[in-house]
Chimera marker file (.cmm) of the C-alpha trace (Angstrom):
<marker_set name="trace">
<marker id="1" x="22.025" y="-9.793" z="10.939" r="1" g="1" b="0" radius="0.5"/>
<marker id="2" x="19.173" y="-12.236" z="11.569" r="1" g="1" b="0" radius="0.5"/>
<marker id="3" x="17.411" y="-12.436" z="14.907" r="1" g="1" b="0" radius="0.5"/>
<marker id="4" x="15.865" y="-15.336" z="16.788" r="1" g="1" b="0" radius="0.5"/>
<marker id="5" x="12.156" y="-15.643" z="15.946" r="1" g="1" b="0" radius="0.5"/>
<marker id="6" x="11.319" y="-16.739" z="19.493" r="1" g="1" b="0" radius="0.5"/>
<marker id="7" x="13.263" y="-14.373" z="21.753" r="1" g="1" b="0" radius="0.5"/>
<marker id="8" x="13.942" y="-11.709" z="19.046" r="1" g="1" b="0" radius="0.5"/>
<marker id="9" x="17.564" y="-11.277" z="20.135" r="1" g="1" b="0" radius="0.5"/>
<marker id="10" x="20.057" y="-10.715" z="17.321" r="1" g="1" b="0" radius="0.5"/>
<marker id="11" x="22.207" y="-13.711" z="16.443" r="1" g="1" b="0" radius="0.5"/>
<marker id="12" x="25.933" y="-13.022" z="16.286" r="1" g="1" b="0" radius="0.5"/>
<marker id="13" x="26.570" y="-16.179" z="14.308" r="1" g="1" b="0" radius="0.5"/>
<marker id="14" x="24.300" y="-18.537" z="12.448" r="1" g="1" b="0" radius="0.5"/>
<marker id="15" x="23.880" y="-21.656" z="14.595" r="1" g="1" b="0" radius="0.5"/>
<marker id="16" x="21.284" y="-24.407" z="14.775" r="1" g="1" b="0" radius="0.5"/>
<marker id="17" x="20.250" y="-23.374" z="18.325" r="1" g="1" b="0" radius="0.5"/>
<marker id="18" x="19.679" y="-19.905" z="19.772" r="1" g="1" b="0" radius="0.5"/>
<marker id="19" x="22.334" y="-19.215" z="22.450" r="1" g="1" b="0" radius="0.5"/>
<marker id="20" x="19.852" y="-17.483" z="24.772" r="1" g="1" b="0" radius="0.5"/>
<marker id="21" x="16.562" y="-19.435" z="24.473" r="1" g="1" b="0" radius="0.5"/>
<marker id="22" x="17.790" y="-22.681" z="22.843" r="1" g="1" b="0" radius="0.5"/>
<marker id="23" x="15.146" y="-22.431" z="20.097" r="1" g="1" b="0" radius="0.5"/>
<marker id="24" x="15.569" y="-24.632" z="17.034" r="1" g="1" b="0" radius="0.5"/>
<marker id="25" x="16.832" y="-22.440" z="14.185" r="1" g="1" b="0" radius="0.5"/>
<marker id="26" x="17.245" y="-25.077" z="11.449" r="1" g="1" b="0" radius="0.5"/>
<marker id="27" x="14.841" y="-23.320" z="9.068" r="1" g="1" b="0" radius="0.5"/>
<marker id="28" x="16.549" y="-19.969" z="9.577" r="1" g="1" b="0" radius="0.5"/>
<marker id="29" x="19.989" y="-21.487" z="9.010" r="1" g="1" b="0" radius="0.5"/>
<marker id="30" x="18.825" y="-23.199" z="5.811" r="1" g="1" b="0" radius="0.5"/>
<marker id="31" x="17.186" y="-19.957" z="4.648" r="1" g="1" b="0" radius="0.5"/>
<marker id="32" x="20.318" y="-17.858" z="5.200" r="1" g="1" b="0" radius="0.5"/>
<marker id="33" x="22.647" y="-20.478" z="3.724" r="1" g="1" b="0" radius="0.5"/>
<marker id="34" x="20.431" y="-20.779" z="0.634" r="1" g="1" b="0" radius="0.5"/>
<marker id="35" x="20.519" y="-17.006" z="0.206" r="1" g="1" b="0" radius="0.5"/>
<marker id="36" x="24.283" y="-16.856" z="0.618" r="1" g="1" b="0" radius="0.5"/>
<marker id="37" x="24.763" y="-19.830" z="-1.688" r="1" g="1" b="0" radius="0.5"/>
<marker id="38" x="22.527" y="-18.282" z="-4.337" r="1" g="1" b="0" radius="0.5"/>
<marker id="39" x="24.305" y="-14.936" z="-4.158" r="1" g="1" b="0" radius="0.5"/>
<marker id="40" x="27.735" y="-16.571" z="-4.334" r="1" g="1" b="0" radius="0.5"/>
<marker id="41" x="26.629" y="-18.715" z="-7.281" r="1" g="1" b="0" radius="0.5"/>
<marker id="42" x="25.305" y="-15.642" z="-9.088" r="1" g="1" b="0" radius="0.5"/>
<marker id="43" x="28.527" y="-13.711" z="-8.465" r="1" g="1" b="0" radius="0.5"/>
<marker id="44" x="30.678" y="-16.554" z="-9.798" r="1" g="1" b="0" radius="0.5"/>
<marker id="45" x="28.468" y="-16.790" z="-12.880" r="1" g="1" b="0" radius="0.5"/>
<marker id="46" x="28.852" y="-13.045" z="-13.473" r="1" g="1" b="0" radius="0.5"/>
<marker id="47" x="32.631" y="-13.307" z="-13.122" r="1" g="1" b="0" radius="0.5"/>
<marker id="48" x="32.653" y="-16.281" z="-15.504" r="1" g="1" b="0" radius="0.5"/>
<marker id="49" x="30.708" y="-14.235" z="-18.054" r="1" g="1" b="0" radius="0.5"/>
<marker id="50" x="27.563" y="-16.380" z="-18.027" r="1" g="1" b="0" radius="0.5"/>
<marker id="51" x="25.204" y="-13.471" z="-17.514" r="1" g="1" b="0" radius="0.5"/>
<marker id="52" x="22.023" y="-15.320" z="-18.466" r="1" g="1" b="0" radius="0.5"/>
<marker id="53" x="22.492" y="-17.945" z="-15.763" r="1" g="1" b="0" radius="0.5"/>
<marker id="54" x="23.586" y="-15.242" z="-13.307" r="1" g="1" b="0" radius="0.5"/>
<marker id="55" x="20.311" y="-13.405" z="-13.858" r="1" g="1" b="0" radius="0.5"/>
<marker id="56" x="18.387" y="-16.603" z="-13.182" r="1" g="1" b="0" radius="0.5"/>
<marker id="57" x="20.416" y="-17.141" z="-9.992" r="1" g="1" b="0" radius="0.5"/>
<marker id="58" x="19.610" y="-13.609" z="-8.830" r="1" g="1" b="0" radius="0.5"/>
<marker id="59" x="15.945" y="-14.203" z="-9.637" r="1" g="1" b="0" radius="0.5"/>
<marker id="60" x="16.019" y="-17.377" z="-7.518" r="1" g="1" b="0" radius="0.5"/>
<marker id="61" x="17.412" y="-15.335" z="-4.626" r="1" g="1" b="0" radius="0.5"/>
<marker id="62" x="14.640" y="-12.780" z="-5.101" r="1" g="1" b="0" radius="0.5"/>
<marker id="63" x="12.028" y="-15.555" z="-4.979" r="1" g="1" b="0" radius="0.5"/>
<marker id="64" x="13.221" y="-16.426" z="-1.479" r="1" g="1" b="0" radius="0.5"/>
<marker id="65" x="13.997" y="-12.891" z="-0.289" r="1" g="1" b="0" radius="0.5"/>
<marker id="66" x="12.307" y="-10.185" z="-2.402" r="1" g="1" b="0" radius="0.5"/>
<marker id="67" x="14.017" y="-7.424" z="-0.402" r="1" g="1" b="0" radius="0.5"/>
<marker id="68" x="17.589" y="-8.599" z="-0.974" r="1" g="1" b="0" radius="0.5"/>
<marker id="69" x="19.395" y="-5.381" z="-1.984" r="1" g="1" b="0" radius="0.5"/>
<marker id="70" x="22.243" y="-6.989" z="-3.923" r="1" g="1" b="0" radius="0.5"/>
<marker id="71" x="19.973" y="-9.136" z="-6.094" r="1" g="1" b="0" radius="0.5"/>
<marker id="72" x="17.519" y="-6.261" z="-6.616" r="1" g="1" b="0" radius="0.5"/>
<marker id="73" x="20.350" y="-3.997" z="-7.760" r="1" g="1" b="0" radius="0.5"/>
<marker id="74" x="21.650" y="-6.510" z="-10.293" r="1" g="1" b="0" radius="0.5"/>
<marker id="75" x="18.201" y="-7.344" z="-11.666" r="1" g="1" b="0" radius="0.5"/>
<marker id="76" x="17.203" y="-3.673" z="-11.876" r="1" g="1" b="0" radius="0.5"/>
<marker id="77" x="20.309" y="-2.911" z="-13.939" r="1" g="1" b="0" radius="0.5"/>
<marker id="78" x="19.490" y="-5.723" z="-16.357" r="1" g="1" b="0" radius="0.5"/>
<marker id="79" x="15.840" y="-4.694" z="-16.648" r="1" g="1" b="0" radius="0.5"/>
<marker id="80" x="16.835" y="-1.081" z="-17.292" r="1" g="1" b="0" radius="0.5"/>
<marker id="81" x="19.277" y="-2.173" z="-19.999" r="1" g="1" b="0" radius="0.5"/>
<marker id="82" x="16.645" y="-4.358" z="-21.678" r="1" g="1" b="0" radius="0.5"/>
<marker id="83" x="14.097" y="-1.529" z="-21.659" r="1" g="1" b="0" radius="0.5"/>
<marker id="84" x="16.663" y="0.867" z="-23.095" r="1" g="1" b="0" radius="0.5"/>
<marker id="85" x="17.683" y="-1.656" z="-25.734" r="1" g="1" b="0" radius="0.5"/>
<marker id="86" x="14.089" y="-2.260" z="-26.797" r="1" g="1" b="0" radius="0.5"/>
<marker id="87" x="13.415" y="1.433" z="-27.299" r="1" g="1" b="0" radius="0.5"/>
<marker id="88" x="16.744" y="2.298" z="-28.964" r="1" g="1" b="0" radius="0.5"/>
<marker id="89" x="17.047" y="-0.663" z="-31.357" r="1" g="1" b="0" radius="0.5"/>
<marker id="90" x="13.893" y="-0.833" z="-33.478" r="1" g="1" b="0" radius="0.5"/>
<marker id="91" x="15.815" y="-2.679" z="-36.221" r="1" g="1" b="0" radius="0.5"/>
<marker id="92" x="16.124" y="-5.714" z="-33.980" r="1" g="1" b="0" radius="0.5"/>
<marker id="93" x="12.346" y="-5.910" z="-33.681" r="1" g="1" b="0" radius="0.5"/>
<marker id="94" x="12.094" y="-5.689" z="-37.466" r="1" g="1" b="0" radius="0.5"/>
<marker id="95" x="14.708" y="-8.465" z="-37.898" r="1" g="1" b="0" radius="0.5"/>
<marker id="96" x="12.707" y="-10.762" z="-35.602" r="1" g="1" b="0" radius="0.5"/>
<marker id="97" x="9.465" y="-10.014" z="-37.490" r="1" g="1" b="0" radius="0.5"/>
<marker id="98" x="7.936" y="-8.275" z="-34.482" r="1" g="1" b="0" radius="0.5"/>
<marker id="99" x="5.620" y="-5.303" z="-34.848" r="1" g="1" b="0" radius="0.5"/>
<marker id="100" x="7.260" y="-1.949" z="-34.134" r="1" g="1" b="0" radius="0.5"/>
<marker id="101" x="6.711" y="-0.261" z="-30.810" r="1" g="1" b="0" radius="0.5"/>
<marker id="102" x="4.473" y="2.611" z="-31.738" r="1" g="1" b="0" radius="0.5"/>
<marker id="103" x="4.189" y="5.730" z="-29.649" r="1" g="1" b="0" radius="0.5"/>
<marker id="104" x="0.756" y="6.189" z="-28.153" r="1" g="1" b="0" radius="0.5"/>
<marker id="105" x="-1.463" y="7.312" z="-31.003" r="1" g="1" b="0" radius="0.5"/>
<marker id="106" x="-4.248" y="9.838" z="-31.018" r="1" g="1" b="0" radius="0.5"/>
<marker id="107" x="-7.255" y="9.149" z="-28.881" r="1" g="1" b="0" radius="0.5"/>
<marker id="108" x="-10.249" y="7.423" z="-30.465" r="1" g="1" b="0" radius="0.5"/>
<marker id="109" x="-13.026" y="9.605" z="-31.846" r="1" g="1" b="0" radius="0.5"/>
<marker id="110" x="-15.428" y="8.788" z="-29.022" r="1" g="1" b="0" radius="0.5"/>
<marker id="111" x="-13.064" y="10.354" z="-26.443" r="1" g="1" b="0" radius="0.5"/>
<marker id="112" x="-13.295" y="13.607" z="-28.343" r="1" g="1" b="0" radius="0.5"/>
<marker id="113" x="-17.076" y="13.219" z="-28.741" r="1" g="1" b="0" radius="0.5"/>
<marker id="114" x="-17.546" y="12.815" z="-24.980" r="1" g="1" b="0" radius="0.5"/>
<marker id="115" x="-15.257" y="15.756" z="-24.254" r="1" g="1" b="0" radius="0.5"/>
<marker id="116" x="-17.014" y="17.975" z="-26.822" r="1" g="1" b="0" radius="0.5"/>
<marker id="117" x="-20.485" y="17.077" z="-25.567" r="1" g="1" b="0" radius="0.5"/>
<marker id="118" x="-19.427" y="17.870" z="-21.994" r="1" g="1" b="0" radius="0.5"/>
<marker id="119" x="-18.150" y="21.287" z="-23.094" r="1" g="1" b="0" radius="0.5"/>
<marker id="120" x="-21.349" y="21.988" z="-25.045" r="1" g="1" b="0" radius="0.5"/>
<marker id="121" x="-23.503" y="20.913" z="-22.094" r="1" g="1" b="0" radius="0.5"/>
<marker id="122" x="-21.576" y="23.265" z="-19.792" r="1" g="1" b="0" radius="0.5"/>
<marker id="123" x="-21.987" y="26.151" z="-22.253" r="1" g="1" b="0" radius="0.5"/>
<marker id="124" x="-25.717" y="25.474" z="-22.671" r="1" g="1" b="0" radius="0.5"/>
<marker id="125" x="-26.226" y="25.283" z="-18.909" r="1" g="1" b="0" radius="0.5"/>
<marker id="126" x="-24.433" y="28.604" z="-18.438" r="1" g="1" b="0" radius="0.5"/>
<marker id="127" x="-26.487" y="30.217" z="-21.216" r="1" g="1" b="0" radius="0.5"/>
<marker id="128" x="-29.812" y="29.041" z="-19.781" r="1" g="1" b="0" radius="0.5"/>
<marker id="129" x="-28.883" y="30.145" z="-16.273" r="1" g="1" b="0" radius="0.5"/>
<marker id="130" x="-27.948" y="33.604" z="-17.600" r="1" g="1" b="0" radius="0.5"/>
<marker id="131" x="-31.156" y="33.946" z="-19.671" r="1" g="1" b="0" radius="0.5"/>
<marker id="132" x="-33.531" y="32.555" z="-17.054" r="1" g="1" b="0" radius="0.5"/>
<marker id="133" x="-36.157" y="35.046" z="-15.817" r="1" g="1" b="0" radius="0.5"/>
<marker id="134" x="-35.279" y="36.727" z="-12.586" r="1" g="1" b="0" radius="0.5"/>
<marker id="135" x="-36.875" y="35.184" z="-9.554" r="1" g="1" b="0" radius="0.5"/>
<marker id="136" x="-38.794" y="37.724" z="-7.534" r="1" g="1" b="0" radius="0.5"/>
<marker id="137" x="-38.596" y="36.966" z="-3.892" r="1" g="1" b="0" radius="0.5"/>
<marker id="138" x="-41.595" y="38.024" z="-1.810" r="1" g="1" b="0" radius="0.5"/>
<marker id="139" x="-40.996" y="41.034" z="0.404" r="1" g="1" b="0" radius="0.5"/>
<marker id="140" x="-42.271" y="41.465" z="3.913" r="1" g="1" b="0" radius="0.5"/>
<marker id="141" x="-45.453" y="43.557" z="4.200" r="1" g="1" b="0" radius="0.5"/>
<marker id="142" x="-44.986" y="47.038" z="5.629" r="1" g="1" b="0" radius="0.5"/>
<marker id="143" x="-47.672" y="46.756" z="8.336" r="1" g="1" b="0" radius="0.5"/>
<marker id="144" x="-46.208" y="43.856" z="10.300" r="1" g="1" b="0" radius="0.5"/>
<marker id="145" x="-47.047" y="44.304" z="13.980" r="1" g="1" b="0" radius="0.5"/>
<marker id="146" x="-44.019" y="44.966" z="16.090" r="1" g="1" b="0" radius="0.5"/>
<marker id="147" x="-43.359" y="42.456" z="18.829" r="1" g="1" b="0" radius="0.5"/>
<marker id="148" x="-42.480" y="44.152" z="22.074" r="1" g="1" b="0" radius="0.5"/>
<marker id="149" x="-40.033" y="42.448" z="24.339" r="1" g="1" b="0" radius="0.5"/>
<marker id="150" x="-41.339" y="41.360" z="27.705" r="1" g="1" b="0" radius="0.5"/>
<marker id="151" x="-40.497" y="43.602" z="30.630" r="1" g="1" b="0" radius="0.5"/>
<marker id="152" x="-39.350" y="41.135" z="33.238" r="1" g="1" b="0" radius="0.5"/>
<marker id="153" x="-38.603" y="43.803" z="35.827" r="1" g="1" b="0" radius="0.5"/>
<marker id="154" x="-42.254" y="44.588" z="36.656" r="1" g="1" b="0" radius="0.5"/>
<marker id="155" x="-44.039" y="43.385" z="39.725" r="1" g="1" b="0" radius="0.5"/>
<marker id="156" x="-47.619" y="42.468" z="39.189" r="1" g="1" b="0" radius="0.5"/>
<marker id="157" x="-49.886" y="42.247" z="36.167" r="1" g="1" b="0" radius="0.5"/>
<marker id="158" x="-49.304" y="44.253" z="33.021" r="1" g="1" b="0" radius="0.5"/>
<marker id="159" x="-51.343" y="47.334" z="32.501" r="1" g="1" b="0" radius="0.5"/>
<link id1="1" id2="2" r="1" g="1" b="0" radius="0.2"/>
<link id1="2" id2="3" r="1" g="1" b="0" radius="0.2"/>
<link id1="3" id2="4" r="1" g="1" b="0" radius="0.2"/>
<link id1="4" id2="5" r="1" g="1" b="0" radius="0.2"/>
<link id1="5" id2="6" r="1" g="1" b="0" radius="0.2"/>
<link id1="6" id2="7" r="1" g="1" b="0" radius="0.2"/>
<link id1="7" id2="8" r="1" g="1" b="0" radius="0.2"/>
<link id1="8" id2="9" r="1" g="1" b="0" radius="0.2"/>
<link id1="9" id2="10" r="1" g="1" b="0" radius="0.2"/>
<link id1="10" id2="11" r="1" g="1" b="0" radius="0.2"/>
<link id1="11" id2="12" r="1" g="1" b="0" radius="0.2"/>
<link id1="12" id2="13" r="1" g="1" b="0" radius="0.2"/>
<link id1="13" id2="14" r="1" g="1" b="0" radius="0.2"/>
<link id1="14" id2="15" r="1" g="1" b="0" radius="0.2"/>
<link id1="15" id2="16" r="1" g="1" b="0" radius="0.2"/>
<link id1="16" id2="17" r="1" g="1" b="0" radius="0.2"/>
<link id1="17" id2="18" r="1" g="1" b="0" radius="0.2"/>
<link id1="18" id2="19" r="1" g="1" b="0" radius="0.2"/>
<link id1="19" id2="20" r="1" g="1" b="0" radius="0.2"/>
<link id1="20" id2="21" r="1" g="1" b="0" radius="0.2"/>
<link id1="21" id2="22" r="1" g="1" b="0" radius="0.2"/>
<link id1="22" id2="23" r="1" g="1" b="0" radius="0.2"/>
<link id1="23" id2="24" r="1" g="1" b="0" radius="0.2"/>
<link id1="24" id2="25" r="1" g="1" b="0" radius="0.2"/>
<link id1="25" id2="26" r="1" g="1" b="0" radius="0.2"/>
<link id1="26" id2="27" r="1" g="1" b="0" radius="0.2"/>
<link id1="27" id2="28" r="1" g="1" b="0" radius="0.2"/>
<link id1="28" id2="29" r="1" g="1" b="0" radius="0.2"/>
<link id1="29" id2="30" r="1" g="1" b="0" radius="0.2"/>
<link id1="30" id2="31" r="1" g="1" b="0" radius="0.2"/>
<link id1="31" id2="32" r="1" g="1" b="0" radius="0.2"/>
<link id1="32" id2="33" r="1" g="1" b="0" radius="0.2"/>
<link id1="33" id2="34" r="1" g="1" b="0" radius="0.2"/>
<link id1="34" id2="35" r="1" g="1" b="0" radius="0.2"/>
<link id1="35" id2="36" r="1" g="1" b="0" radius="0.2"/>
<link id1="36" id2="37" r="1" g="1" b="0" radius="0.2"/>
<link id1="37" id2="38" r="1" g="1" b="0" radius="0.2"/>
<link id1="38" id2="39" r="1" g="1" b="0" radius="0.2"/>
<link id1="39" id2="40" r="1" g="1" b="0" radius="0.2"/>
<link id1="40" id2="41" r="1" g="1" b="0" radius="0.2"/>
<link id1="41" id2="42" r="1" g="1" b="0" radius="0.2"/>
<link id1="42" id2="43" r="1" g="1" b="0" radius="0.2"/>
<link id1="43" id2="44" r="1" g="1" b="0" radius="0.2"/>
<link id1="44" id2="45" r="1" g="1" b="0" radius="0.2"/>
<link id1="45" id2="46" r="1" g="1" b="0" radius="0.2"/>
<link id1="46" id2="47" r="1" g="1" b="0" radius="0.2"/>
<link id1="47" id2="48" r="1" g="1" b="0" radius="0.2"/>
<link id1="48" id2="49" r="1" g="1" b="0" radius="0.2"/>
<link id1="49" id2="50" r="1" g="1" b="0" radius="0.2"/>
<link id1="50" id2="51" r="1" g="1" b="0" radius="0.2"/>
<link id1="51" id2="52" r="1" g="1" b="0" radius="0.2"/>
<link id1="52" id2="53" r="1" g="1" b="0" radius="0.2"/>
<link id1="53" id2="54" r="1" g="1" b="0" radius="0.2"/>
<link id1="54" id2="55" r="1" g="1" b="0" radius="0.2"/>
<link id1="55" id2="56" r="1" g="1" b="0" radius="0.2"/>
<link id1="56" id2="57" r="1" g="1" b="0" radius="0.2"/>
<link id1="57" id2="58" r="1" g="1" b="0" radius="0.2"/>
<link id1="58" id2="59" r="1" g="1" b="0" radius="0.2"/>
<link id1="59" id2="60" r="1" g="1" b="0" radius="0.2"/>
<link id1="60" id2="61" r="1" g="1" b="0" radius="0.2"/>
<link id1="61" id2="62" r="1" g="1" b="0" radius="0.2"/>
<link id1="62" id2="63" r="1" g="1" b="0" radius="0.2"/>
<link id1="63" id2="64" r="1" g="1" b="0" radius="0.2"/>
<link id1="64" id2="65" r="1" g="1" b="0" radius="0.2"/>
<link id1="65" id2="66" r="1" g="1" b="0" radius="0.2"/>
<link id1="66" id2="67" r="1" g="1" b="0" radius="0.2"/>
<link id1="67" id2="68" r="1" g="1" b="0" radius="0.2"/>
<link id1="68" id2="69" r="1" g="1" b="0" radius="0.2"/>
<link id1="69" id2="70" r="1" g="1" b="0" radius="0.2"/>
<link id1="70" id2="71" r="1" g="1" b="0" radius="0.2"/>
<link id1="71" id2="72" r="1" g="1" b="0" radius="0.2"/>
<link id1="72" id2="73" r="1" g="1" b="0" radius="0.2"/>
<link id1="73" id2="74" r="1" g="1" b="0" radius="0.2"/>
<link id1="74" id2="75" r="1" g="1" b="0" radius="0.2"/>
<link id1="75" id2="76" r="1" g="1" b="0" radius="0.2"/>
<link id1="76" id2="77" r="1" g="1" b="0" radius="0.2"/>
<link id1="77" id2="78" r="1" g="1" b="0" radius="0.2"/>
<link id1="78" id2="79" r="1" g="1" b="0" radius="0.2"/>
<link id1="79" id2="80" r="1" g="1" b="0" radius="0.2"/>
<link id1="80" id2="81" r="1" g="1" b="0" radius="0.2"/>
<link id1="81" id2="82" r="1" g="1" b="0" radius="0.2"/>
<link id1="82" id2="83" r="1" g="1" b="0" radius="0.2"/>
<link id1="83" id2="84" r="1" g="1" b="0" radius="0.2"/>
<link id1="84" id2="85" r="1" g="1" b="0" radius="0.2"/>
<link id1="85" id2="86" r="1" g="1" b="0" radius="0.2"/>
<link id1="86" id2="87" r="1" g="1" b="0" radius="0.2"/>
<link id1="87" id2="88" r="1" g="1" b="0" radius="0.2"/>
<link id1="88" id2="89" r="1" g="1" b="0" radius="0.2"/>
<link id1="89" id2="90" r="1" g="1" b="0" radius="0.2"/>
<link id1="90" id2="91" r="1" g="1" b="0" radius="0.2"/>
<link id1="91" id2="92" r="1" g="1" b="0" radius="0.2"/>
<link id1="92" id2="93" r="1" g="1" b="0" radius="0.2"/>
<link id1="93" id2="94" r="1" g="1" b="0" radius="0.2"/>
<link id1="94" id2="95" r="1" g="1" b="0" radius="0.2"/>
<link id1="95" id2="96" r="1" g="1" b="0" radius="0.2"/>
<link id1="96" id2="97" r="1" g="1" b="0" radius="0.2"/>
<link id1="97" id2="98" r="1" g="1" b="0" radius="0.2"/>
<link id1="98" id2="99" r="1" g="1" b="0" radius="0.2"/>
<link id1="99" id2="100" r="1" g="1" b="0" radius="0.2"/>
<link id1="100" id2="101" r="1" g="1" b="0" radius="0.2"/>
<link id1="101" id2="102" r="1" g="1" b="0" radius="0.2"/>
<link id1="102" id2="103" r="1" g="1" b="0" radius="0.2"/>
<link id1="103" id2="104" r="1" g="1" b="0" radius="0.2"/>
<link id1="104" id2="105" r="1" g="1" b="0" radius="0.2"/>
<link id1="105" id2="106" r="1" g="1" b="0" radius="0.2"/>
<link id1="106" id2="107" r="1" g="1" b="0" radius="0.2"/>
<link id1="107" id2="108" r="1" g="1" b="0" radius="0.2"/>
<link id1="108" id2="109" r="1" g="1" b="0" radius="0.2"/>
<link id1="109" id2="110" r="1" g="1" b="0" radius="0.2"/>
<link id1="110" id2="111" r="1" g="1" b="0" radius="0.2"/>
<link id1="111" id2="112" r="1" g="1" b="0" radius="0.2"/>
<link id1="112" id2="113" r="1" g="1" b="0" radius="0.2"/>
<link id1="113" id2="114" r="1" g="1" b="0" radius="0.2"/>
<link id1="114" id2="115" r="1" g="1" b="0" radius="0.2"/>
<link id1="115" id2="116" r="1" g="1" b="0" radius="0.2"/>
<link id1="116" id2="117" r="1" g="1" b="0" radius="0.2"/>
<link id1="117" id2="118" r="1" g="1" b="0" radius="0.2"/>
<link id1="118" id2="119" r="1" g="1" b="0" radius="0.2"/>
<link id1="119" id2="120" r="1" g="1" b="0" radius="0.2"/>
<link id1="120" id2="121" r="1" g="1" b="0" radius="0.2"/>
<link id1="121" id2="122" r="1" g="1" b="0" radius="0.2"/>
<link id1="122" id2="123" r="1" g="1" b="0" radius="0.2"/>
<link id1="123" id2="124" r="1" g="1" b="0" radius="0.2"/>
<link id1="124" id2="125" r="1" g="1" b="0" radius="0.2"/>
<link id1="125" id2="126" r="1" g="1" b="0" radius="0.2"/>
<link id1="126" id2="127" r="1" g="1" b="0" radius="0.2"/>
<link id1="127" id2="128" r="1" g="1" b="0" radius="0.2"/>
<link id1="128" id2="129" r="1" g="1" b="0" radius="0.2"/>
<link id1="129" id2="130" r="1" g="1" b="0" radius="0.2"/>
<link id1="130" id2="131" r="1" g="1" b="0" radius="0.2"/>
<link id1="131" id2="132" r="1" g="1" b="0" radius="0.2"/>
<link id1="132" id2="133" r="1" g="1" b="0" radius="0.2"/>
<link id1="133" id2="134" r="1" g="1" b="0" radius="0.2"/>
<link id1="134" id2="135" r="1" g="1" b="0" radius="0.2"/>
<link id1="135" id2="136" r="1" g="1" b="0" radius="0.2"/>
<link id1="136" id2="137" r="1" g="1" b="0" radius="0.2"/>
<link id1="137" id2="138" r="1" g="1" b="0" radius="0.2"/>
<link id1="138" id2="139" r="1" g="1" b="0" radius="0.2"/>
<link id1="139" id2="140" r="1" g="1" b="0" radius="0.2"/>
<link id1="140" id2="141" r="1" g="1" b="0" radius="0.2"/>
<link id1="141" id2="142" r="1" g="1" b="0" radius="0.2"/>
<link id1="142" id2="143" r="1" g="1" b="0" radius="0.2"/>
<link id1="143" id2="144" r="1" g="1" b="0" radius="0.2"/>
<link id1="144" id2="145" r="1" g="1" b="0" radius="0.2"/>
<link id1="145" id2="146" r="1" g="1" b="0" radius="0.2"/>
<link id1="146" id2="147" r="1" g="1" b="0" radius="0.2"/>
<link id1="147" id2="148" r="1" g="1" b="0" radius="0.2"/>
<link id1="148" id2="149" r="1" g="1" b="0" radius="0.2"/>
<link id1="149" id2="150" r="1" g="1" b="0" radius="0.2"/>
<link id1="150" id2="151" r="1" g="1" b="0" radius="0.2"/>
<link id1="151" id2="152" r="1" g="1" b="0" radius="0.2"/>
<link id1="152" id2="153" r="1" g="1" b="0" radius="0.2"/>
<link id1="153" id2="154" r="1" g="1" b="0" radius="0.2"/>
<link id1="154" id2="155" r="1" g="1" b="0" radius="0.2"/>
<link id1="155" id2="156" r="1" g="1" b="0" radius="0.2"/>
<link id1="156" id2="157" r="1" g="1" b="0" radius="0.2"/>
<link id1="157" id2="158" r="1" g="1" b="0" radius="0.2"/>
<link id1="158" id2="159" r="1" g="1" b="0" radius="0.2"/>
</marker_set>
């Protein structure tokens, strides 16, 4: 159910003027009537058996309203069937002198070269870290003078 673009109240029926704010709704009426006309035309073409023209009619509806659920459903069914047909019927591609749809082949050699060099670099780094000489950290000298905490409870100078 469309709503008025000015007062945002839902419209019970499609009229040229909004009943509450009297806004001009000519564009909205034309939009909705074009959608309904396109959907009805597509449905009659489907019933008549002219599926190619029906698909084009549904595509015209989707150009105006890409979120139309009925047109999206019909087009998605056709697209799914075409995809399925292309993968199941390789003989048709051969008959039309088209190249066959090949499954994704093996990766090029340079992918494997990059992967192998990364593995070798990681192994070499691990080897050199394991064989590196131990780092000797300096220790604190034993005769460090001890710092005595201040006695803040005394009165007078320190003795």
